DSSP file (Angstrom, degrees, kcal/mol; ACC not computed):
  #  RESIDUE AA STRUCTURE BP1 BP2  ACC     N-H-->O    O-->H-N    N-H-->O    O-->H-N    TCO  KAPPA ALPHA  PHI   PSI    X-CA   Y-CA   Z-CA
    1    1 A M     >        0   0    0      0, 0.0     4,-2.1     0, 0.0     5,-0.2   0.000 360.0 360.0 360.0 -43.0  -19.6  243.5 -162.6
    2    2 A K  H  >  +     0   0    0      1,-0.2     4,-2.2     2,-0.2     5,-0.2   0.907 360.0  51.9 -63.8 -41.0  -19.7  240.3 -164.6
    3    3 A D  H  > S+     0   0    0      1,-0.2     4,-2.4     2,-0.2    -1,-0.2   0.891 108.7  51.3 -61.8 -39.7  -16.1  239.5 -163.8
    4    4 A M  H  > S+     0   0    0      2,-0.2     4,-2.5     1,-0.2    -1,-0.2   0.906 109.4  49.8 -64.5 -41.2  -16.8  239.9 -160.1
    5    5 A M  H  X S+     0   0    0     -4,-2.1     4,-2.6     2,-0.2    -2,-0.2   0.884 110.3  50.6 -64.6 -38.7  -19.8  237.6 -160.3
    6    6 A I  H  X S+     0   0    0     -4,-2.2     4,-2.5     2,-0.2    -2,-0.2   0.914 110.8  48.9 -65.1 -43.0  -17.6  235.0 -162.1
    7    7 A R  H  X S+     0   0    0     -4,-2.4     4,-1.9     2,-0.2    -2,-0.2   0.917 112.1  48.3 -63.2 -43.1  -14.9  235.3 -159.4
    8    8 A I  H  X S+     0   0    0     -4,-2.5     4,-2.3     1,-0.2     5,-0.2   0.930 112.0  49.4 -62.0 -45.0  -17.5  234.9 -156.6
    9    9 A N  H  X S+     0   0    0     -4,-2.6     4,-2.3     1,-0.2    -2,-0.2   0.906 109.5  51.7 -60.7 -41.5  -19.0  231.9 -158.3
   10   10 A N  H  < S+     0   0    0     -4,-2.5    -1,-0.2     1,-0.2    -2,-0.2   0.838 111.2  48.3 -64.9 -33.1  -15.5  230.4 -158.7
   11   11 A L  H  < S+     0   0    0     -4,-1.9     4,-0.5     1,-0.2    -1,-0.2   0.881 116.7  41.9 -71.6 -38.5  -14.9  230.9 -155.0
   12   12 A I  H >X S+     0   0    0     -4,-2.3     4,-2.2     1,-0.2     3,-0.6   0.769  94.9  81.3 -80.8 -27.0  -18.2  229.3 -154.0
   13   13 A D  H 3X S+     0   0    0     -4,-2.3     4,-2.2     1,-0.3    -1,-0.2   0.859  89.5  51.0 -53.2 -44.8  -18.1  226.4 -156.5
   14   14 A P  H 3> S+     0   0    0      0, 0.0     4,-2.2     0, 0.0    -1,-0.3   0.894 110.4  50.9 -61.5 -36.3  -15.9  224.2 -154.3
   15   15 A L  H <> S+     0   0    0     -3,-0.6     4,-2.6    -4,-0.5    -2,-0.2   0.895 108.7  51.8 -65.0 -39.1  -18.2  224.7 -151.4
   16   16 A R  H  X S+     0   0    0     -4,-2.2     4,-2.3     2,-0.2    -1,-0.2   0.904 109.3  49.8 -62.0 -42.0  -21.1  223.8 -153.5
   17   17 A M  H  X S+     0   0    0     -4,-2.2     4,-2.6     2,-0.2     5,-0.2   0.903 111.1  48.7 -65.7 -41.0  -19.4  220.6 -154.6
   18   18 A I  H  X>S+     0   0    0     -4,-2.2     4,-3.0     2,-0.2     5,-1.5   0.918 111.2  50.6 -63.7 -43.1  -18.6  219.7 -151.0
   19   19 A A  I  <>S+     0   0    0     -4,-2.6     5,-3.0     3,-0.2    -2,-0.2   0.904 113.6  45.6 -61.4 -41.2  -22.2  220.3 -150.0
   20   20 A D  I  <5S+     0   0    0     -4,-2.3    -2,-0.2     3,-0.2    -1,-0.2   0.916 121.0  36.6 -67.9 -43.7  -23.5  218.1 -152.8
   21   21 A K  I  <5S+     0   0    0     -4,-2.6    -2,-0.2    -5,-0.2    -3,-0.2   0.828 138.3   9.5 -82.3 -32.7  -21.1  215.3 -152.2
   22   22 A V  I  X5S+     0   0    0     -4,-3.0     4,-2.0    -5,-0.2    -3,-0.2   0.786 125.3  49.6-114.4 -51.5  -20.9  215.3 -148.4
   23   23 A G  I  ><S+     0   0    0     -5,-1.5     4,-2.4     1,-0.2    -3,-0.2   0.911 109.3  50.1 -63.1 -46.3  -23.5  217.6 -146.9
   24   24 A S  H  ><S+     0   0    0     -5,-3.0     4,-2.5     2,-0.2    -1,-0.2   0.928 111.9  46.3 -63.5 -47.2  -26.5  216.4 -148.8
   25   25 A P  H  > S+     0   0    0      0, 0.0     4,-2.4     0, 0.0    -1,-0.2   0.897 114.0  49.5 -62.1 -37.7  -26.0  212.7 -148.1
   26   26 A L  H  X S+     0   0    0     -4,-2.0     4,-2.5     2,-0.2    -2,-0.2   0.876 110.3  50.5 -67.7 -36.2  -25.4  213.5 -144.4
   27   27 A L  H  X S+     0   0    0     -4,-2.4     4,-2.4     2,-0.2    -1,-0.2   0.924 109.9  50.1 -66.0 -43.9  -28.5  215.6 -144.3
   28   28 A D  H  X S+     0   0    0     -4,-2.5     4,-2.2     1,-0.2    -2,-0.2   0.927 112.3  48.0 -57.5 -45.5  -30.5  212.7 -145.8
   29   29 A L  H  X S+     0   0    0     -4,-2.4     4,-2.7     1,-0.2     5,-0.2   0.907 110.1  51.2 -63.1 -42.5  -29.1  210.3 -143.2
   30   30 A S  H  X S+     0   0    0     -4,-2.5     4,-2.5     1,-0.2     5,-0.3   0.887 108.5  52.1 -65.2 -37.5  -29.9  212.7 -140.4
   31   31 A F  H  X S+     0   0    0     -4,-2.4     4,-2.4     2,-0.2     5,-0.3   0.945 112.5  45.8 -59.2 -47.8  -33.5  213.0 -141.6
   32   32 A R  H  X S+     0   0    0     -4,-2.2     4,-2.6     1,-0.2    -2,-0.2   0.917 114.9  46.0 -64.1 -44.1  -33.8  209.3 -141.6
   33   33 A L  H  X S+     0   0    0     -4,-2.7     4,-2.6     2,-0.2    -1,-0.2   0.904 113.7  48.1 -68.3 -41.0  -32.2  208.7 -138.2
   34   34 A Y  H  X S+     0   0    0     -4,-2.5     4,-2.1    -5,-0.2    -2,-0.2   0.952 115.5  44.0 -63.6 -49.1  -34.2  211.5 -136.5
   35   35 A L  H  X S+     0   0    0     -4,-2.4     4,-1.6    -5,-0.3     5,-0.2   0.931 115.6  48.2 -62.2 -46.4  -37.5  210.3 -137.9
   36   36 A G  H  X S+     0   0    0     -4,-2.6     4,-2.9    -5,-0.3    -1,-0.2   0.908 110.5  51.0 -61.3 -43.1  -36.7  206.7 -137.2
   37   37 A W  H  X S+     0   0    0     -4,-2.6     4,-2.4     1,-0.2     5,-0.2   0.892 104.9  57.0 -64.2 -39.7  -35.6  207.4 -133.6
   38   38 A A  H  X S+     0   0    0     -4,-2.1     4,-0.9     1,-0.2    -1,-0.2   0.913 116.7  34.6 -58.1 -44.1  -38.8  209.4 -132.9
   39   39 A F  H  X S+     0   0    0     -4,-1.6     4,-2.3     2,-0.2    -2,-0.2   0.867 113.9  57.1 -80.4 -37.3  -41.0  206.5 -133.8
   40   40 A F  H  X S+     0   0    0     -4,-2.9     4,-2.5     1,-0.2     5,-0.2   0.896 103.2  55.0 -63.0 -40.0  -38.7  203.7 -132.5
   41   41 A K  H  X S+     0   0    0     -4,-2.4     4,-1.9     1,-0.2    -1,-0.2   0.924 109.2  47.9 -56.7 -45.2  -38.7  205.2 -129.0
   42   42 A S  H  X S+     0   0    0     -4,-0.9     4,-2.1    -5,-0.2    -1,-0.2   0.910 110.9  50.7 -63.4 -43.2  -42.4  205.1 -128.9
   43   43 A G  H  X S+     0   0    0     -4,-2.3     4,-2.7    41,-0.4    -1,-0.2   0.876 107.9  53.3 -62.4 -38.0  -42.5  201.5 -130.1
   44   44 A M  H  X S+     0   0    0     -4,-2.5     4,-2.4     2,-0.2    -1,-0.2   0.891 107.4  51.2 -65.4 -38.8  -40.0  200.5 -127.4
   45   45 A L  H  X S+     0   0    0     -4,-1.9     4,-1.6     2,-0.2    -2,-0.2   0.910 112.3  46.6 -63.9 -41.4  -42.2  202.0 -124.7
   46   46 A R  H  X S+     0   0    0     -4,-2.1     4,-1.8     2,-0.2    -2,-0.2   0.924 112.4  49.5 -65.4 -44.2  -45.2  200.1 -126.0
   47   47 A A  H  X S+     0   0    0     -4,-2.7     4,-2.7     1,-0.2     5,-0.2   0.874 105.8  57.9 -63.2 -36.7  -43.1  196.9 -126.3
   48   48 A K  H  X S+     0   0    0     -4,-2.4     4,-2.0     1,-0.2     6,-0.2   0.910 104.5  51.2 -59.7 -42.7  -41.9  197.4 -122.7
   49   49 A D  H  <>S+     0   0    0     -4,-1.6     5,-2.5     2,-0.2     4,-0.4   0.902 109.8  50.9 -60.1 -40.4  -45.5  197.4 -121.5
   50   50 A Y  H ><5S+     0   0    0     -4,-1.8     3,-1.1     4,-0.2     5,-0.3   0.949 113.6  42.5 -62.3 -49.0  -46.1  194.2 -123.4
   51   51 A F  H 3<5S+     0   0    0     -4,-2.7    -1,-0.2     1,-0.3    -2,-0.2   0.734 111.6  55.5 -74.0 -21.5  -43.0  192.5 -121.8
   52   52 A N  T 3<5S-     0   0    0     -4,-2.0    -1,-0.3    -5,-0.2    -2,-0.2   0.432 116.2-112.4 -87.8   0.7  -43.8  193.9 -118.3
   53   53 A G  T < 5S+     0   0    0     -3,-1.1     3,-0.2    -4,-0.4    -3,-0.2   0.663  90.8 109.0  79.7  15.7  -47.3  192.4 -118.4
   54   54 A S    >>< +     0   0    0     -5,-2.5     3,-1.6    -6,-0.2     4,-0.6  -0.124  27.4 128.6-114.8  37.2  -49.1  195.8 -118.6
   55   55 A W  H >>  +     0   0    0     -6,-0.3     4,-1.9    -5,-0.3     3,-0.7   0.796  61.4  73.7 -61.1 -29.2  -50.2  195.5 -122.2
   56   56 A D  H 3> S+     0   0    0      1,-0.3     4,-2.7    -3,-0.2    -1,-0.3   0.814  88.3  62.4 -55.2 -30.3  -53.8  196.4 -121.0
   57   57 A T  H <> S+     0   0    0     -3,-1.6     4,-2.4     2,-0.2    -1,-0.3   0.922 103.8  46.9 -60.9 -44.6  -52.5  199.9 -120.6
   58   58 A Q  H <X S+     0   0    0     -3,-0.7     4,-2.0    -4,-0.6    -2,-0.2   0.915 112.4  48.7 -65.3 -42.8  -51.8  200.2 -124.3
   59   59 A V  H  X S+     0   0    0     -4,-1.9     4,-1.3     1,-0.2    -2,-0.2   0.915 111.2  51.3 -62.9 -42.1  -55.1  198.7 -125.3
   60   60 A F  H  X>S+     0   0    0     -4,-2.7     4,-3.0     1,-0.2     5,-0.6   0.919 107.4  52.9 -60.1 -44.1  -56.8  201.2 -122.9
   61   61 A L  I  X>S+     0   0    0     -4,-2.4     5,-3.0     1,-0.2     4,-0.7   0.889 109.7  48.4 -59.8 -39.2  -55.0  204.1 -124.5
   62   62 A F  I  <5S+     0   0    0     -4,-2.0     6,-0.4     3,-0.2    -1,-0.2   0.720 115.0  46.5 -75.4 -19.6  -56.2  203.0 -127.9
   63   63 A E  I  <5S+     0   0    0     -4,-1.3    -2,-0.2    -3,-0.4    -1,-0.2   0.904 133.2   8.4 -81.4 -45.7  -59.7  202.7 -126.6
   64   64 A M  I  <5S+     0   0    0     -4,-3.0    -3,-0.2    -5,-0.1    -2,-0.1   0.842 129.0  40.1-108.4 -44.2  -59.9  206.0 -124.7
   65   65 A E  I  <<S+     0   0    0     -4,-0.7    -3,-0.2    -5,-0.6    -4,-0.1   0.943 131.5   0.4 -82.3 -49.9  -57.0  208.3 -125.2
   66   66 A H  S   <S-     0   0    0     -5,-3.0    -1,-0.2     2,-0.0    49,-0.1  -0.548  72.9-171.9-143.0  73.5  -56.2  208.0 -128.9
   67   67 A P        -     0   0    0      0, 0.0    -4,-0.1     0, 0.0     5,-0.1  -0.379  21.0-132.6 -66.6 144.3  -58.5  205.7 -130.8
   68   68 A V    >   -     0   0    0      3,-0.4     3,-2.1    -6,-0.4     8,-0.1  -0.883  27.8-116.1 -98.4 119.3  -57.6  204.9 -134.4
   69   69 A P  T 3  S+     0   0    0      0, 0.0     3,-0.1     0, 0.0    45,-0.0  -0.286  96.8  11.9 -57.7 131.7  -60.7  205.2 -136.6
   70   70 A G  T 3  S+     0   0    0      1,-0.1     2,-0.4     0, 0.0     0, 0.0   0.390 109.5  95.3  85.3  -4.1  -61.6  201.9 -138.2
   71   71 A L  S <  S-     0   0    0     -3,-2.1    -3,-0.4     4,-0.0    -1,-0.1  -0.979  73.1-127.0-124.2 129.0  -59.4  199.8 -136.0
   72   72 A D    >>  -     0   0    0     -2,-0.4     4,-3.2     1,-0.1     3,-1.5  -0.439  26.8-120.4 -65.3 144.2  -60.4  198.0 -132.8
   73   73 A A  H 3> S+     0   0    0      1,-0.3     4,-2.2     2,-0.2    -1,-0.1   0.845 112.6  58.9 -57.9 -36.4  -58.1  198.9 -129.9
   74   74 A S  H 34 S+     0   0    0      1,-0.2    -1,-0.3     2,-0.2   -15,-0.1   0.722 116.4  35.0 -69.0 -18.8  -57.1  195.3 -129.4
   75   75 A L  H <> S+     0   0    0     -3,-1.5     4,-2.1     2,-0.1    -2,-0.2   0.780 113.7  56.9 -97.2 -38.7  -55.8  195.3 -133.0
   76   76 A A  H  X S+     0   0    0     -4,-3.2     4,-2.6     1,-0.2     5,-0.3   0.885 101.6  57.6 -62.2 -40.0  -54.5  198.9 -133.1
   77   77 A A  H  X S+     0   0    0     -4,-2.2     4,-1.9    -5,-0.2    -1,-0.2   0.952 113.1  35.7 -61.2 -52.7  -52.2  198.5 -130.2
   78   78 A P  H  > S+     0   0    0      0, 0.0     4,-2.7     0, 0.0     5,-0.2   0.892 116.9  53.7 -70.5 -35.2  -50.1  195.6 -131.6
   79   79 A V  H  X S+     0   0    0     -4,-2.1     4,-2.4     1,-0.2    -2,-0.2   0.943 112.8  42.7 -63.0 -46.7  -50.2  196.8 -135.2
   80   80 A T  H  X S+     0   0    0     -4,-2.6     4,-2.8    -5,-0.2    -1,-0.2   0.870 113.0  53.7 -68.9 -34.6  -48.9  200.3 -134.2
   81   81 A T  H  X S+     0   0    0     -4,-1.9     4,-1.1    -5,-0.3    -2,-0.2   0.949 111.6  44.3 -63.1 -47.7  -46.3  198.8 -131.9
   82   82 A I  H  X S+     0   0    0     -4,-2.7     4,-2.9     1,-0.2     3,-0.4   0.920 115.3  48.9 -62.4 -43.1  -44.9  196.5 -134.6
   83   83 A A  H  X S+     0   0    0     -4,-2.4     4,-1.8     1,-0.2    -2,-0.2   0.899 109.0  52.7 -63.7 -40.3  -45.0  199.4 -137.1
   84   84 A E  H  < S+     0   0    0     -4,-2.8   -41,-0.4     1,-0.2    -1,-0.2   0.703 116.7  39.9 -70.8 -17.9  -43.2  201.7 -134.7
   85   85 A L  H  X S+     0   0    0     -4,-1.1     4,-0.6    -3,-0.4    -2,-0.2   0.819 123.2  36.0 -94.5 -38.0  -40.5  199.1 -134.2
   86   86 A A  H  X S+     0   0    0     -4,-2.9     4,-2.0    -5,-0.2     3,-0.3   0.934 112.0  52.6 -84.6 -48.9  -40.1  197.8 -137.8
   87   87 A L  H  X S+     0   0    0     -4,-1.8     4,-2.6    -5,-0.3     5,-0.2   0.890 107.3  52.0 -61.5 -41.9  -40.6  200.9 -140.0
   88   88 A P  H  > S+     0   0    0      0, 0.0     4,-3.1     0, 0.0    -1,-0.2   0.865 107.8  53.1 -62.9 -33.0  -38.0  203.1 -138.2
   89   89 A V  H  X S+     0   0    0     -4,-0.6     4,-2.5    -3,-0.3     5,-0.2   0.932 110.4  47.3 -65.6 -44.0  -35.4  200.4 -138.6
   90   90 A L  H  X>S+     0   0    0     -4,-2.0     5,-2.5     2,-0.2     4,-1.3   0.937 115.8  44.8 -60.2 -46.5  -36.1  200.2 -142.4
   91   91 A V  H  <5S+     0   0    0     -4,-2.6    -2,-0.2     3,-0.2    -1,-0.2   0.929 113.3  50.2 -65.0 -45.3  -36.0  204.0 -142.6
   92   92 A G  H  <5S+     0   0    0     -4,-3.1    -1,-0.2     1,-0.2    -2,-0.2   0.904 116.0  41.1 -61.3 -42.9  -32.8  204.3 -140.5
   93   93 A L  H  <5S-     0   0    0     -4,-2.5    48,-1.9    -5,-0.2    -1,-0.2   0.691 108.7-124.4 -76.7 -18.2  -31.0  201.7 -142.5
   94   94 A G  T  <5 +     0   0    0     -4,-1.3    48,-3.1     1,-0.3     2,-0.5   0.858  62.9 142.2  74.4  35.0  -32.3  203.0 -145.7
   95   95 A L  S   <S-     0   0    0     -5,-2.5    -1,-0.3    -6,-0.2     5,-0.2  -0.952  82.7 -15.7-113.5 119.9  -33.7  199.6 -146.7
   96   96 A F  S  > S+     0   0    0     -2,-0.5     4,-2.2    -3,-0.1     3,-0.3   0.905  91.8 163.9  50.7  41.9  -37.1  199.7 -148.4
   97   97 A S  H  >  +     0   0    0      1,-0.2     4,-2.9    -3,-0.2     5,-0.2   0.784  61.3  56.9 -68.4 -30.3  -37.0  203.3 -147.1
   98   98 A R  H  > S+     0   0    0      2,-0.2     4,-2.3     1,-0.2    -1,-0.2   0.922 109.7  47.1 -66.3 -40.8  -39.7  204.7 -149.3
   99   99 A F  H  > S+     0   0    0     -3,-0.3     4,-2.1     2,-0.2    -2,-0.2   0.945 115.0  46.2 -61.0 -49.0  -42.1  202.0 -148.0
  100  100 A G  H  X S+     0   0    0     -4,-2.2     4,-2.3     1,-0.2    -2,-0.2   0.900 112.3  50.2 -61.4 -42.3  -41.0  202.7 -144.4
  101  101 A A  H  X S+     0   0    0     -4,-2.9     4,-2.4     2,-0.2    -1,-0.2   0.883 108.6  52.4 -65.7 -38.5  -41.3  206.5 -144.9
  102  102 A A  H  X S+     0   0    0     -4,-2.3     4,-2.3     2,-0.2    -1,-0.2   0.922 110.5  48.5 -62.8 -43.1  -44.8  206.1 -146.4
  103  103 A G  H  X S+     0   0    0     -4,-2.1     4,-2.3     1,-0.2    -2,-0.2   0.909 112.4  47.3 -62.9 -42.7  -45.9  204.1 -143.3
  104  104 A L  H  X S+     0   0    0     -4,-2.3     4,-2.6     2,-0.2    -1,-0.2   0.853 109.5  54.7 -68.5 -33.8  -44.4  206.6 -140.9
  105  105 A F  H  X S+     0   0    0     -4,-2.4     4,-2.5     2,-0.2    -2,-0.2   0.947 109.7  46.5 -61.0 -48.2  -46.1  209.4 -142.8
  106  106 A V  H  X S+     0   0    0     -4,-2.3     4,-2.6     1,-0.2    -2,-0.2   0.911 112.6  50.4 -62.2 -42.3  -49.5  207.7 -142.4
  107  107 A M  H  X S+     0   0    0     -4,-2.3     4,-2.5     1,-0.2    -1,-0.2   0.931 111.7  47.1 -62.2 -44.9  -48.8  207.1 -138.7
  108  108 A A  H  X S+     0   0    0     -4,-2.6     4,-2.6     1,-0.2    -1,-0.2   0.885 111.9  51.6 -64.1 -38.0  -47.9  210.7 -138.1
  109  109 A L  H  X S+     0   0    0     -4,-2.5     4,-2.4     2,-0.2    -2,-0.2   0.925 110.4  47.6 -64.1 -45.0  -50.9  211.9 -140.1
  110  110 A V  H  X S+     0   0    0     -4,-2.6     4,-2.6     2,-0.2     5,-0.5   0.915 112.5  49.9 -62.7 -42.7  -53.2  209.7 -138.0
  111  111 A I  H  X>S+     0   0    0     -4,-2.5     4,-2.0     1,-0.2     5,-1.2   0.938 112.3  47.9 -59.6 -46.5  -51.6  210.9 -134.8
  112  112 A Q  H  <5S+     0   0    0     -4,-2.6    -2,-0.2     1,-0.2    -1,-0.2   0.887 118.6  39.4 -62.1 -40.2  -52.0  214.5 -135.9
  113  113 A L  H  <5S+     0   0    0     -4,-2.4    -1,-0.2    -5,-0.2    -2,-0.2   0.783 127.8  27.3 -84.2 -27.7  -55.7  214.1 -136.9
  114  114 A T  H  <5S+     0   0    0     -4,-2.6    -3,-0.2    -5,-0.2    -2,-0.2   0.751 125.2  31.3-109.4 -27.7  -56.9  211.8 -134.1
  115  115 A Y  T  <5S-     0   0    0     -4,-2.0     2,-0.3    -5,-0.5    -3,-0.2   0.897 117.7 -36.0 -99.1 -75.0  -54.8  212.4 -131.0
  116  116 A Q      < -     0   0    0     -5,-1.2     2,-0.3     2,-0.1    -1,-0.2  -0.983  53.2-110.6-154.6 142.2  -53.6  215.9 -130.7
  117  117 A E        +     0   0    0     -2,-0.3     2,-0.3    -4,-0.1    -5,-0.1  -0.546  46.2 162.9 -71.8 136.6  -52.3  218.6 -133.0
  118  118 A N    >>  -     0   0    0     -2,-0.3     4,-1.1     1,-0.1     3,-0.9  -0.954  45.1-133.4-158.2 134.4  -48.6  219.2 -132.6
  119  119 A F  H 3> S+     0   0    0     -2,-0.3     4,-2.1     1,-0.2     3,-0.3   0.839 105.4  65.1 -58.8 -32.8  -46.1  220.9 -134.8
  120  120 A Q  H 3> S+     0   0    0      1,-0.2     4,-2.4     2,-0.2    -1,-0.2   0.862  96.9  54.9 -60.8 -35.7  -43.7  218.0 -134.3
  121  121 A H  H <> S+     0   0    0     -3,-0.9     4,-2.3     2,-0.2    -1,-0.2   0.880 106.7  51.1 -64.8 -36.6  -46.1  215.6 -136.1
  122  122 A I  H  X S+     0   0    0     -4,-1.1     4,-2.5    -3,-0.3    -2,-0.2   0.894 108.5  51.7 -66.7 -39.5  -46.0  218.0 -139.1
  123  123 A L  H  X S+     0   0    0     -4,-2.1     4,-2.6     2,-0.2    -2,-0.2   0.925 109.4  50.1 -60.8 -44.4  -42.2  217.9 -139.0
  124  124 A W  H  X S+     0   0    0     -4,-2.4     4,-2.7     1,-0.2    -2,-0.2   0.913 110.8  49.4 -60.4 -42.6  -42.3  214.1 -139.0
  125  125 A M  H  X S+     0   0    0     -4,-2.3     4,-2.7     2,-0.2    -1,-0.2   0.904 110.8  50.2 -64.1 -40.2  -44.7  214.1 -142.0
  126  126 A A  H  X S+     0   0    0     -4,-2.5     4,-2.3     2,-0.2    -2,-0.2   0.920 112.7  46.1 -64.5 -43.5  -42.4  216.6 -143.8
  127  127 A L  H  X S+     0   0    0     -4,-2.6     4,-2.3     2,-0.2    -2,-0.2   0.924 114.2  48.0 -64.6 -43.9  -39.3  214.4 -143.2
  128  128 A A  H  X S+     0   0    0     -4,-2.7     4,-2.6     1,-0.2    -2,-0.2   0.907 112.1  49.7 -63.4 -41.4  -41.2  211.2 -144.2
  129  129 A A  H  X S+     0   0    0     -4,-2.7     4,-2.8    -5,-0.2     5,-0.3   0.903 109.5  52.0 -63.9 -40.6  -42.5  212.9 -147.3
  130  130 A S  H  X S+     0   0    0     -4,-2.3     4,-2.9     2,-0.2     5,-0.5   0.922 112.0  45.3 -61.5 -44.6  -39.0  214.1 -148.2
  131  131 A I  H  X S+     0   0    0     -4,-2.3     4,-1.8     1,-0.2    -2,-0.2   0.908 114.3  49.3 -65.4 -41.6  -37.6  210.5 -147.8
  132  132 A F  H  < S+     0   0    0     -4,-2.6    -2,-0.2    -5,-0.2    -1,-0.2   0.914 119.1  37.3 -63.9 -43.1  -40.5  209.1 -149.8
  133  133 A I  H  < S+     0   0    0     -4,-2.8    -2,-0.2    -5,-0.2    -3,-0.2   0.938 129.4  28.7 -76.8 -48.7  -40.1  211.6 -152.7
  134  134 A K  H  < S-     0   0    0     -4,-2.9     3,-0.2    -5,-0.3    -3,-0.2   0.735 104.5-127.0 -86.2 -23.9  -36.3  211.9 -152.9
  135  135 A G     <  -     0   0    0     -4,-1.8    -1,-0.2    -5,-0.5    -2,-0.1  -0.352  38.3 -65.6  92.7 176.1  -35.3  208.5 -151.6
  136  136 A P  S    S-     0   0    0      0, 0.0     3,-0.3     0, 0.0    -1,-0.2   0.616  72.3-125.3 -81.9 -12.6  -32.9  207.7 -148.8
  137  137 A G        -     0   0    0     -3,-0.2     6,-0.4     1,-0.2     3,-0.2  -0.252  40.5 -57.2  91.0 176.0  -29.8  209.1 -150.4
  138  138 A P  S    S+     0   0    0      0, 0.0     2,-1.1     0, 0.0    -1,-0.2   0.670 121.7  72.3 -73.1 -17.2  -26.4  207.5 -151.1
  139  139 A L  S    S+     0   0    0     -3,-0.3     2,-0.3  -114,-0.2     3,-0.1  -0.407  87.1  91.1 -92.7  59.5  -25.7  206.6 -147.4
  140  140 A S  S  > S-     0   0    0     -2,-1.1     4,-1.8    -3,-0.2   -46,-0.2  -0.976  82.5-121.0-148.9 157.0  -28.4  203.8 -147.5
  141  141 A L  H  > S+     0   0    0    -48,-1.9     4,-3.2    -2,-0.3     5,-0.3   0.847 112.8  61.1 -68.7 -33.6  -28.7  200.1 -148.2
  142  142 A D  H  > S+     0   0    0    -48,-3.1     4,-2.7     1,-0.2     5,-0.2   0.936 106.0  46.7 -55.6 -46.4  -31.3  201.0 -150.9
  143  143 A Y  H  > S+     0   0    0     -6,-0.4     4,-2.4   -49,-0.2    -2,-0.2   0.927 114.6  46.0 -62.4 -47.1  -28.6  202.9 -152.7
  144  144 A V  H  X S+     0   0    0     -4,-1.8     4,-2.3     2,-0.2    -2,-0.2   0.931 115.3  46.3 -63.5 -46.5  -26.0  200.2 -152.3
  145  145 A L  H  X S+     0   0    0     -4,-3.2     4,-3.0     2,-0.2     5,-0.2   0.906 112.8  49.5 -64.5 -41.9  -28.4  197.4 -153.4
  146  146 A L  H  X S+     0   0    0     -4,-2.7     4,-2.5    -5,-0.3     5,-0.2   0.913 111.2  49.4 -64.3 -41.6  -29.7  199.3 -156.4
  147  147 A K  H  X S+     0   0    0     -4,-2.4     4,-2.1    -5,-0.2    -1,-0.2   0.915 113.5  47.0 -62.0 -42.5  -26.1  200.1 -157.5
  148  148 A W  H  X S+     0   0    0     -4,-2.3     4,-2.5     2,-0.2    -2,-0.2   0.914 112.5  49.0 -65.3 -44.6  -25.2  196.4 -157.1
  149  149 A L  H  X S+     0   0    0     -4,-3.0     4,-2.1     2,-0.2    -2,-0.2   0.894 111.9  48.7 -64.2 -39.9  -28.4  195.2 -159.0
  150  150 A R  H  X S+     0   0    0     -4,-2.5     4,-0.8     2,-0.2    -1,-0.2   0.895 112.5  48.2 -67.4 -39.1  -27.8  197.6 -161.8
  151  151 A K  H >< S+     0   0    0     -4,-2.1     3,-0.6    -5,-0.2     4,-0.3   0.913 112.9  49.1 -65.4 -41.9  -24.1  196.5 -162.1
  152  152 A D  H >< S+     0   0    0     -4,-2.5     3,-1.0     1,-0.2    -2,-0.2   0.855 107.3  54.4 -65.3 -36.9  -25.2  192.9 -162.0
  153  153 A S  H 3< S+     0   0    0     -4,-2.1    -1,-0.2     1,-0.2    -2,-0.2   0.676  98.1  63.9 -75.9 -15.8  -27.9  193.3 -164.7
  154  154 A K  T <<        0   0    0     -4,-0.8    -1,-0.2    -3,-0.6    -2,-0.2   0.594 360.0 360.0 -81.8 -10.7  -25.4  194.9 -167.2
  155  155 A V    <         0   0    0     -3,-1.0    -1,-0.2    -4,-0.3    -2,-0.1   0.483 360.0 360.0 -75.0 360.0  -23.4  191.6 -167.4
């Protein structure tokens, strides 16, 4: 029985190594891109209202449809628009990604608590929490910069 388990482990081991070296970084990247795209799309729609001269619609939505506690609608609309455009770019590129993920987590939490409950918001929070806790992975600018800084500091 033990020999059979060793043979099975030896067969599976190369797959495990491929998953660790290729699969895990690609999964990290897909988490970042999916989360970033979800928020960036929303930010683009808000920005479109601004550039089309219908910004009042966004302010109205923050007054009546989904007010943010503690923030005036005239401030909440531009702050969330800027956050929905900037934070996803950081997360997608993997640049200051823990900061970006924390911001997106808070935004998803506020959406979940103040606007409407939706399973998708919980998924966004889980992805943001994963990025915040684990980091962006090796397919990120954070990883490249950190590697470069560590190499530079050893000189």
